Structures are given as C-alpha cells and as structure tokens.
KOLFI-784005 format. One line per 10 residues: number of its first residue (from 1); their letters; for each residue x, y, z of C-alpha. Coordinates in Angstrom, 3 decimals. Layout:
// KOLFI-784005
NUM = A = X,Y,Z ~ ...
This chain:
// KOLFI-784005
1 = MATRVRTHFI = 54.750,64.370,-43.267 ~ 57.932,62.863,-41.846 ~ 59.391,64.477,-38.760 ~ 62.790,66.025,-39.298 ~ 65.373,66.041,-36.520 ~ 67.981,68.752,-36.484 ~ 71.006,69.145,-34.252 ~ 71.492,72.531,-32.621 ~ 74.150,73.742,-30.255 ~ 72.604,75.691,-27.379
11 = CGECGSAQMK = 74.631,78.033,-25.183 ~ 74.083,77.141,-21.549 ~ 74.821,80.715,-20.465 ~ 72.667,82.875,-22.731 ~ 70.475,80.259,-24.497 ~ 71.435,81.249,-28.052 ~ 71.285,78.516,-30.767 ~ 74.103,77.862,-33.209 ~ 74.224,75.497,-36.199 ~ 77.742,74.246,-35.438
21 = WMGRCPECGE = 79.862,73.798,-32.367 ~ 82.293,76.567,-31.439 ~ 84.615,76.928,-28.526 ~ 83.299,80.399,-27.715 ~ 79.686,81.527,-27.866 ~ 79.406,84.448,-30.334 ~ 76.473,85.958,-28.389 ~ 77.719,86.177,-24.789 ~ 81.437,85.499,-25.312 ~ 81.624,82.634,-22.773
31 = WNTLEERRVQ = 83.878,79.654,-23.470 ~ 82.808,75.966,-23.578 ~ 79.120,76.650,-22.995 ~ 77.648,75.217,-26.242 ~ 75.870,71.886,-25.815 ~ 74.435,69.627,-28.483 ~ 70.648,69.248,-28.506 ~ 68.384,67.491,-30.996 ~ 65.075,69.215,-31.756 ~ 62.214,67.746,-33.787
41 = EGTASLGAGK = 60.747,70.240,-36.214 ~ 57.062,70.880,-35.686 ~ 57.219,69.641,-32.096 ~ 57.786,72.081,-29.284 ~ 60.429,70.926,-26.872 ~ 59.918,70.990,-23.132 ~ 62.117,74.028,-22.796 ~ 60.070,76.205,-25.158 ~ 56.468,77.145,-25.693 ~ 53.592,76.822,-23.260
51 = AASETVPEPV = 51.658,73.812,-22.129 ~ 48.215,73.231,-23.561 ~ 46.619,73.556,-20.140 ~ 48.131,76.991,-19.513 ~ 46.030,80.076,-20.015 ~ 47.373,83.225,-21.596 ~ 47.878,85.835,-18.854 ~ 46.220,89.201,-19.275 ~ 47.850,92.512,-18.255 ~ 46.520,94.036,-15.050
61 = ALPEIPDEPS = 46.558,97.720,-14.122 ~ 48.745,98.513,-11.134 ~ 45.896,99.865,-8.905 ~ 43.816,96.762,-9.669 ~ 46.399,94.304,-8.335 ~ 44.881,92.747,-5.189 ~ 46.786,93.538,-2.037 ~ 46.581,90.136,-0.397 ~ 49.327,89.311,2.083 ~ 50.819,85.893,1.468
71 = RRIVLENPEF = 50.031,83.421,4.205 ~ 53.345,81.922,5.109 ~ 53.845,78.419,6.430 ~ 55.309,79.253,9.827 ~ 57.765,76.604,10.981 ~ 58.400,75.450,14.531 ~ 62.138,75.835,13.881 ~ 62.896,79.446,14.919 ~ 66.298,79.556,13.208 ~ 64.868,78.416,9.855
81 = NRVLGGGIVP = 62.017,80.907,10.220 ~ 64.517,83.698,10.873 ~ 66.433,83.019,7.652 ~ 63.288,82.598,5.535 ~ 61.900,85.917,6.757 ~ 59.079,84.525,8.896 ~ 58.132,81.274,7.146 ~ 57.701,79.626,3.756 ~ 55.823,81.698,1.155 ~ 53.358,79.608,-0.950
91 = GSGILVGGDP = 54.354,79.390,-4.601 ~ 57.950,80.400,-3.956 ~ 61.091,78.670,-5.175 ~ 63.909,78.279,-2.642 ~ 67.385,77.048,-3.578 ~ 69.459,75.406,-0.835 ~ 73.181,74.911,-1.388 ~ 76.096,73.635,0.653 ~ 79.047,71.282,0.690 ~ 78.393,67.525,0.483
101 = GIGKSTLLIQ = 77.599,66.016,3.880 ~ 76.960,69.385,5.537 ~ 73.338,68.513,6.447 ~ 71.124,69.847,3.637 ~ 69.058,66.668,3.253 ~ 68.753,66.234,7.017 ~ 67.454,69.772,7.520 ~ 64.981,69.524,4.639 ~ 63.518,66.138,5.574 ~ 62.971,67.443,9.117
111 = TAAEVARNVG = 61.194,70.454,7.630 ~ 59.160,68.178,5.352 ~ 58.032,66.070,8.298 ~ 57.019,69.181,10.250 ~ 54.978,70.619,7.361 ~ 53.368,67.206,6.767 ~ 52.366,67.017,10.420 ~ 50.982,70.547,10.694 ~ 49.822,71.550,7.188 ~ 49.287,68.710,4.720
121 = QVLYISGEES = 50.916,66.273,2.331 ~ 54.552,66.860,1.377 ~ 56.234,65.340,-1.672 ~ 59.947,64.634,-1.197 ~ 61.565,63.888,-4.563 ~ 64.927,62.158,-4.365 ~ 67.094,61.907,-7.450 ~ 70.227,60.615,-5.722 ~ 68.962,58.260,-3.001 ~ 66.505,55.417,-3.012
131 = AYQIGRRATR = 63.325,55.413,-0.961 ~ 64.919,52.814,1.327 ~ 67.883,55.108,2.091 ~ 65.607,58.012,2.889 ~ 63.495,55.734,5.067 ~ 66.549,54.710,7.077 ~ 67.464,58.365,7.616 ~ 63.911,59.154,8.704 ~ 64.042,56.257,11.187 ~ 67.296,57.576,12.624
141 = LALDEERLLI = 65.703,61.003,13.019 ~ 62.551,59.504,14.589 ~ 60.331,60.776,11.753 ~ 57.204,58.783,10.938 ~ 54.687,60.983,9.130 ~ 52.097,59.284,6.921 ~ 51.551,62.444,4.890 ~ 55.229,62.651,3.936 ~ 55.437,61.025,0.481 ~ 58.777,59.864,-0.957
151 = LADTILEQIL = 59.293,59.726,-4.739 ~ 62.615,58.348,-5.985 ~ 62.625,59.473,-9.626 ~ 64.813,61.511,-11.966 ~ 62.565,62.006,-15.031 ~ 61.050,65.473,-15.085 ~ 57.859,64.564,-16.948 ~ 56.952,61.884,-14.411 ~ 57.762,64.206,-11.511 ~ 55.516,66.963,-12.890
161 = EQIGKVKPSL = 52.728,64.444,-13.335 ~ 52.983,63.299,-9.722 ~ 53.036,66.889,-8.417 ~ 49.891,67.685,-10.398 ~ 48.223,64.511,-9.149 ~ 49.120,64.810,-5.446 ~ 48.975,68.650,-5.164 ~ 51.060,68.669,-1.978 ~ 51.589,71.539,0.448 ~ 55.347,71.460,-0.130
171 = VIVDSVQAIH = 57.709,69.943,-2.725 ~ 61.381,69.197,-2.049 ~ 63.690,68.195,-4.928 ~ 66.997,66.660,-3.849 ~ 68.818,67.499,-6.010 ~ 67.924,69.477,-9.121 ~ 71.166,68.430,-10.862 ~ 69.967,64.814,-10.834 ~ 66.689,65.581,-12.670 ~ 66.603,65.344,-16.468
181 = SNASASAAGS = 64.019,65.769,-19.204 ~ 63.416,63.322,-22.047 ~ 62.776,66.272,-24.360 ~ 66.419,67.345,-24.176 ~ 69.368,65.399,-25.530 ~ 71.800,66.983,-23.065 ~ 73.221,64.951,-20.225 ~ 71.720,65.167,-16.760 ~ 73.376,67.875,-14.728 ~ 74.300,70.022,-17.732
191 = VSQVRDCAAH = 73.450,73.707,-17.700 ~ 70.588,73.397,-20.182 ~ 69.041,70.436,-18.330 ~ 69.289,72.118,-14.936 ~ 67.833,75.354,-16.261 ~ 64.924,73.704,-18.097 ~ 64.041,71.358,-15.231 ~ 64.167,74.137,-12.645 ~ 62.081,76.428,-14.858 ~ 59.300,73.851,-15.255
201 = LLRLARQLNI = 59.279,72.959,-11.571 ~ 59.039,76.616,-10.581 ~ 56.358,77.302,-13.198 ~ 54.182,74.478,-11.912 ~ 54.793,75.588,-8.316 ~ 53.503,79.079,-9.078 ~ 50.471,77.716,-10.953 ~ 49.498,75.447,-8.049 ~ 50.718,77.904,-5.358 ~ 53.046,75.267,-3.902
211 = PVFLVGHVTK = 56.446,76.183,-2.404 ~ 59.398,74.241,-3.829 ~ 62.787,73.628,-2.236 ~ 65.560,72.821,-4.715 ~ 68.824,71.351,-3.449 ~ 71.758,72.498,-5.586 ~ 75.258,71.093,-5.864 ~ 78.208,73.389,-5.217 ~ 81.453,73.780,-7.134 ~ 84.978,73.554,-5.739
221 = EGAIAGPRVL = 84.884,77.292,-5.095 ~ 81.752,76.875,-2.941 ~ 79.332,78.503,-5.423 ~ 76.128,76.764,-6.465 ~ 76.725,74.893,-9.719 ~ 75.005,75.914,-12.865 ~ 76.729,78.855,-13.465 ~ 74.417,81.068,-11.362 ~ 71.426,80.437,-13.617 ~ 69.480,78.888,-10.751
231 = EHMVDAVLQL = 70.139,81.810,-8.418 ~ 68.442,84.198,-10.863 ~ 65.382,81.975,-11.301 ~ 64.433,81.276,-7.683 ~ 62.987,83.574,-5.021 ~ 65.467,82.738,-2.255 ~ 68.948,81.261,-2.069 ~ 70.069,79.693,1.221 ~ 73.636,78.572,1.881 ~ 74.426,76.019,4.606
241 = EGERFHAYRL = 77.987,76.390,5.861 ~ 80.187,74.885,8.536 ~ 83.036,72.507,9.163 ~ 82.167,68.845,8.702 ~ 84.103,67.906,11.835 ~ 82.333,70.481,14.005 ~ 78.783,70.251,15.254 ~ 77.644,73.770,14.354 ~ 76.144,74.876,11.043 ~ 75.264,78.365,9.793
251 = LHSVKNRFGS = 72.409,78.925,7.350 ~ 72.859,82.170,5.418 ~ 70.329,83.900,3.201 ~ 72.151,84.995,0.044 ~ 68.975,86.134,-1.733 ~ 65.430,86.519,-0.443 ~ 62.589,88.310,-2.215 ~ 60.322,87.914,0.811 ~ 62.656,88.800,3.646 ~ 66.002,90.180,4.743
261 = TNEVGVFEMT = 69.311,88.806,3.507 ~ 71.048,89.894,6.722 ~ 69.806,86.981,8.821 ~ 71.623,83.792,9.755 ~ 70.415,80.649,11.485 ~ 72.619,78.601,13.806 ~ 72.114,74.836,14.058 ~ 73.809,71.977,15.862 ~ 74.143,68.590,14.205 ~ 72.979,65.975,16.699
271 = ERGMAPVANP = 71.950,62.324,16.563 ~ 68.351,63.510,16.085 ~ 69.216,65.812,13.201 ~ 69.690,69.565,12.940 ~ 68.695,71.242,16.205 ~ 68.290,75.048,16.403 ~ 70.669,76.851,18.752 ~ 68.857,79.504,20.761 ~ 71.974,81.079,22.319 ~ 74.998,80.239,20.152
281 = SELFLAERLP = 77.381,82.606,21.965 ~ 76.963,80.692,25.218 ~ 77.815,77.403,23.513 ~ 80.874,78.808,21.755 ~ 82.297,80.012,25.081 ~ 81.351,76.958,27.171 ~ 84.825,75.340,27.153 ~ 86.873,78.511,27.384 ~ 89.812,78.803,29.791 ~ 89.483,82.378,31.080
291 = NAAGSAIAVP = 93.095,82.925,32.181 ~ 94.870,81.233,29.276 ~ 97.356,83.317,27.309 ~ 96.475,83.783,23.646 ~ 92.692,83.781,24.093 ~ 90.507,86.798,23.254 ~ 86.765,87.350,22.841 ~ 85.540,88.864,19.578 ~ 81.989,90.036,18.867 ~ 81.350,89.601,15.118
301 = LEGSRPLLVE = 77.993,90.100,13.451 ~ 76.387,87.220,11.572 ~ 73.681,89.006,9.651 ~ 71.926,91.144,12.254 ~ 72.845,88.821,15.138 ~ 75.957,89.460,17.265 ~ 77.919,86.406,18.360 ~ 80.614,86.117,21.000 ~ 83.376,83.766,19.869 ~ 86.756,82.862,21.243
311 = VQALASPTSF = 89.785,83.674,19.088 ~ 92.887,81.699,20.035 ~ 96.435,82.468,18.905 ~ 99.742,80.703,19.371 ~ 103.095,82.367,18.712 ~ 106.091,80.053,18.891 ~ 109.708,80.387,17.698 ~ 110.090,79.203,14.129 ~ 112.586,76.647,12.886 ~ 112.298,77.784,9.271
321 = SQPRRTGNGV = 113.768,80.708,7.383 ~ 110.248,81.935,6.588 ~ 107.860,82.011,9.572 ~ 104.477,80.391,9.100 ~ 101.146,82.221,9.255 ~ 98.136,79.923,9.619 ~ 94.578,81.103,10.096 ~ 91.573,78.844,10.669 ~ 88.262,80.704,10.590 ~ 89.793,84.133,9.893
331 = DFNRLLLVTA = 90.640,85.882,6.651 ~ 94.278,85.150,5.856 ~ 94.945,88.618,4.441 ~ 93.523,90.253,7.571 ~ 95.817,88.044,9.673 ~ 98.851,89.207,7.676 ~ 97.730,92.837,8.051 ~ 97.318,92.572,11.828 ~ 100.667,90.804,12.174 ~ 102.433,93.513,10.155
341 = VLSKRLGLNL = 100.870,96.270,12.266 ~ 101.964,94.589,15.491 ~ 105.514,94.253,14.183 ~ 105.772,97.814,12.857 ~ 103.729,99.874,15.326 ~ 104.237,97.928,18.570 ~ 107.770,96.638,17.926 ~ 106.930,92.953,18.416 ~ 109.566,90.681,16.880 ~ 107.103,88.435,15.050
351 = SAQDIFVNVI = 109.440,87.788,12.107 ~ 110.953,84.900,14.097 ~ 107.608,83.507,15.272 ~ 105.211,80.993,13.732 ~ 101.698,82.337,14.306 ~ 98.588,80.178,14.374 ~ 95.123,81.694,14.807 ~ 91.956,79.647,15.299 ~ 88.283,80.544,15.813 ~ 86.652,78.069,18.189
361 = GGLRIGEPAA = 83.550,76.208,17.026 ~ 84.329,76.020,13.309 ~ 83.005,79.517,12.592 ~ 84.429,81.879,10.009 ~ 84.853,85.573,10.773 ~ 84.988,87.751,7.686 ~ 84.411,91.253,9.040 ~ 87.224,93.608,10.179 ~ 85.594,94.122,13.597 ~ 87.522,91.074,14.841
371 = DLAIAAAVTS = 90.917,92.645,14.075 ~ 91.421,93.874,17.628 ~ 90.650,90.453,19.116 ~ 93.141,88.821,16.733 ~ 95.801,91.392,17.603 ~ 95.190,90.923,21.330 ~ 95.340,87.123,21.089 ~ 98.630,87.198,19.146 ~ 100.191,89.712,21.547 ~ 98.973,87.758,24.568
381 = SYRNVPIAAE = 100.536,84.553,23.294 ~ 103.791,86.271,22.313 ~ 104.190,87.931,25.737 ~ 102.629,84.959,27.572 ~ 100.306,87.338,29.420 ~ 96.568,86.549,29.614 ~ 93.811,88.925,28.572 ~ 91.296,90.027,31.190 ~ 88.677,87.283,31.347 ~ 85.756,89.727,31.603
391 = AALMGEVGLS = 86.788,91.817,28.556 ~ 85.318,91.707,25.046 ~ 87.207,93.377,22.199 ~ 85.824,94.923,19.026 ~ 87.446,97.223,16.500 ~ 89.049,97.412,13.065 ~ 92.821,97.863,12.933 ~ 94.242,100.410,10.478 ~ 97.694,100.347,8.916 ~ 98.797,103.230,11.116
401 = GELRSVSHLT = 97.887,101.282,14.223 ~ 94.663,103.215,14.832 ~ 91.345,101.676,15.846 ~ 88.443,102.342,13.502 ~ 84.734,102.255,14.301 ~ 82.539,99.211,13.802 ~ 78.869,99.041,12.901 ~ 76.035,98.158,15.303 ~ 78.147,98.748,18.392 ~ 75.088,98.796,20.668
411 = LRLREAAKLG = 74.008,95.304,19.588 ~ 77.477,93.933,20.229 ~ 77.688,95.513,23.678 ~ 74.265,94.218,24.693 ~ 75.212,90.681,23.683 ~ 78.449,90.902,25.678 ~ 76.618,92.241,28.732 ~ 73.986,89.514,28.476 ~ 76.684,86.848,28.793 ~ 78.235,88.431,31.865
421 = FTRAIVPRHA = 81.131,90.436,30.410 ~ 81.780,93.579,32.450 ~ 84.332,95.349,30.219 ~ 84.371,96.195,26.533 ~ 87.282,97.747,24.663 ~ 86.059,99.667,21.626 ~ 87.352,102.430,19.306 ~ 87.247,105.825,21.021 ~ 85.888,107.524,17.895 ~ 82.772,105.347,18.044
431 = LRRRQSQRDQ = 82.006,106.648,21.537 ~ 82.477,110.258,20.480 ~ 80.267,109.853,17.430 ~ 77.607,108.152,19.526 ~ 77.679,110.981,22.074 ~ 77.410,113.571,19.285 ~ 74.359,111.825,17.854 ~ 72.663,111.748,21.274 ~ 73.391,115.440,21.811 ~ 71.825,116.313,18.460
441 = ISTADGAGAG = 68.715,114.289,19.283 ~ 68.357,115.847,22.730 ~ 68.832,119.373,21.303 ~ 66.159,118.770,18.687 ~ 63.773,117.530,21.387 ~ 64.454,120.580,23.543 ~ 65.466,118.469,26.537 ~ 68.653,117.707,28.357 ~ 71.152,115.061,27.451 ~ 69.342,111.859,26.614
451 = PSDFPSEIEI = 70.118,108.560,28.346 ~ 72.685,106.296,26.762 ~ 71.413,103.238,24.958 ~ 74.592,101.362,25.866 ~ 74.103,98.713,28.586 ~ 74.858,100.158,32.007 ~ 76.222,96.923,33.463 ~ 79.294,96.902,31.218 ~ 82.278,99.272,31.453 ~ 83.129,100.707,28.049
461 = IGARTVSEAL = 86.780,101.631,27.479 ~ 87.587,103.711,24.421 ~ 91.003,103.326,22.788 ~ 92.427,105.320,19.905 ~ 95.258,102.959,18.971 ~ 95.999,99.249,19.174 ~ 98.664,99.987,21.807 ~ 96.124,101.673,24.102 ~ 93.643,98.840,23.621 ~ 96.227,96.200,24.479
471 = DAALVK = 97.327,98.090,27.597 ~ 93.709,97.998,28.771 ~ 93.121,94.351,27.796 ~ 96.244,92.571,29.049 ~ 96.441,91.626,32.710 ~ 99.029,93.740,34.512
C-alpha cells in the first residue's frame, strides 16, 4: 500500500492540529503559532507514540513506592552546588539560560570536565560550535580530560543513538535550539522542533538515569525562548545574569524540583574560566572610597544570601528643561519614587538636578530594602556631605517618608558586622517587632528576657522616617 503524506498545521503552544493555516489558533487563542508539518500516514512520527524498546509502565500504589534518596553528583564548585540544591540529581533535566557571551558554555564545559574527572564519561553535544572550537576553549581553560567526549552534531536521531551507545554520566546539549529531528518538517529552532527534541532527550535521560543540561537561547526580553515550553518540561531552570563588561556573574535558580529557588551563585569570569566567589561582598567593596560624597552601602538579599554593595549617586545641575534620571543596577521606578519623596518630604530641590545612580560591580538590586541607601547616596551627593564610612543602610521608603521593615534583618546585620561595619541604620518598627517576638518567646519559656540574636559588635540605630535616618547617616 502506498504511503500517503498529509500536511498538518500544528500549534506550537498547545499542540493542536489543524487542516489549514490560520493566523490564530482556535484551541488556545494564541497568534502566529501554527507551523506546517508533513506526517506520513501509518508511520508514527518522532513526536508521538512510544519507541519499540520502551516498556509500558504499570501503576504503583503509593505505600509501595521505594523511598530511595537520589545520590547526587556533588560538584567541587560550591556556588554551583548551592544553586542546584546540593549537586546534580541523576536523571534530571536542567535548563540553563542567559544572554549571549555571558559564560554559559564556559561554566558547563568546566562542570563537564570536573564530572569526567571524578565520576565517569561525559558527552558534550555542540550544535553551534565545531569540535575544534570547543577544543580551543578547553585548552584556554587548561582542561584535558580523556573521558570528556565532544560530539558536534545537530540531528536528534544520531544524538540519541550516541547517548544510548556511550551511556555517559552526564550529557550537555549546547544548545537545544540548534537540534532538529528528521521526522519533523519544521525548521530547526521552531517551537515544535524544540519541544520534540527536548522531550526525547529528557525521556532518554530518565530511562538511563543520566542528568542532562540543556542550554537555551533567550529572547530580547531576557526570557528563555520557546515560549516557556521548555521551562515546564525540565526539572530545574537556571539563569546566568551579569553585565558583559563586568567580571561578576550571578546564577539564579528560577525553578528547582530538587532544591530551593531562593539561592544564587556568584562567579567571577577570569582567564581560567568561571571561578566561584566565596565572599562577594568583600570584592564589591574593595575599591570603595570611604569618605566620598554620594556613596552608600546597601545590604540586599540575593536569594537567601545577603550582599553588601556600594550604591553611588551623582546630583549635578541640569542644563535641560527636564532633568535626567538615570539608574544603572536599580529599578528605575524605585529611583523616581525615592527622588519624589526626597523632594516632597525633605524639601530638596531636585527638580533642577540631573541624578545618576549606579550599583558597583554590575549587580542589579530589585528589592525595596535598598531604598534607604539610594536616598542617602542622592542626598549626600546633593549636599556634598559624605556618609559615615562605617554605616550600612537598609530600609524601604514609603510615600509619606516613613521607613518600612525589611525581611531577614538578622542575616543582613550579621553580614555587615562580618565585614567590619560598626553601625547599621534600620527601620525602628523592625526593632520593636523583633523585641516583641523575643518577649513572647521568653514568656512562653518562663524565663527572663532572652538574648538578642543581633550581632553585638554593631550599633543598631532605629529610624522612623527618612529624615531621621539621614541625620544619623550623614557626617556632621
């Protein structure tokens, strides 16, 4: 019987099949998601059905599920281990995203060499670079592991065959958008190709109990391309961020089924690759001028880790009818809010000033706890009066000029004390609430007032308003 070939239009968002092309998918309502695919009748495509070698799974009663803890592959890189939740889980799928040139391939080939040296063979699949290019990068990074295998291929069927033949301890695919299947007529990098290729790679990884790292491209908005189909399929999503012209990189965990999503790893790009930073706060403050006007120390939280960073501000008379507001590393709307509060509540004439705010080290601060440091830096530059060099500032600024509490105040204070800061200016309400909680605990225990968990080597100054905080921070 002759094989018939039919053309279907598959929605890349919901997977529904249509007989003709339409601008809008009738199933999910998304626009421009239908893609043409040719399917041979009587032949199961790669994206559907099960392989002949697969066995049909049987349902298992909940009490009969074996309680076997997964043996993670613990890495020597402490920052990578922190983000992964303690190591790489066998059989898991991990998606790594980031801007081009940020260091994704460098970090992963270093990890591949480490696993090859300590665990077993690693298969590094490159769809965008040749084996020669990867070899040159490995030479630059001083990596020479015999058990690190390089496969420069983009055809999914051949890649699956090599994974089944080698059975490595780890598979890295760089990148999944470059892989395509011969069973699909869609172009490489399309939604249907990316989804099908990722699904088959993850399925084989779970069958062979092999962890797989997938490198994903990002869109102009910074999200991982595909539209979010890959993020739902994998077990963990890691995002590598940072400024290309700065040495520091932050690795965030956006999703993690085997660990916390509140962790962040700090790396420094060096000639030998991505090096973990054990004490990032000390590096960020290494070149600080303590008595310079317009410089304040903020204590933001990156995940569960407090960091001390320098916030610099410059206020200069404007030559335009509309003054400029420029923020690098801070949220622009928060900068406008802080500037408006300083103008209205403190009477600063900032309407005739260009204001520039910069976070040293290429970091980005997104939480409101840095509002007080921004306000202090702007006021210090405007009045040309330095902030006390030993003071760290933390607090959210309200529209009425009040200071609002911040989370994890104890962690922030301990980090400031560890780096030698002797004063901390915090919201007064946070101190009162902390004292009330200690009194309740001591009353329940039937003892006297319990000891404070705040560090004793740092003086804590509570302020109710921004004006009180600035009076305590600025040098008289």
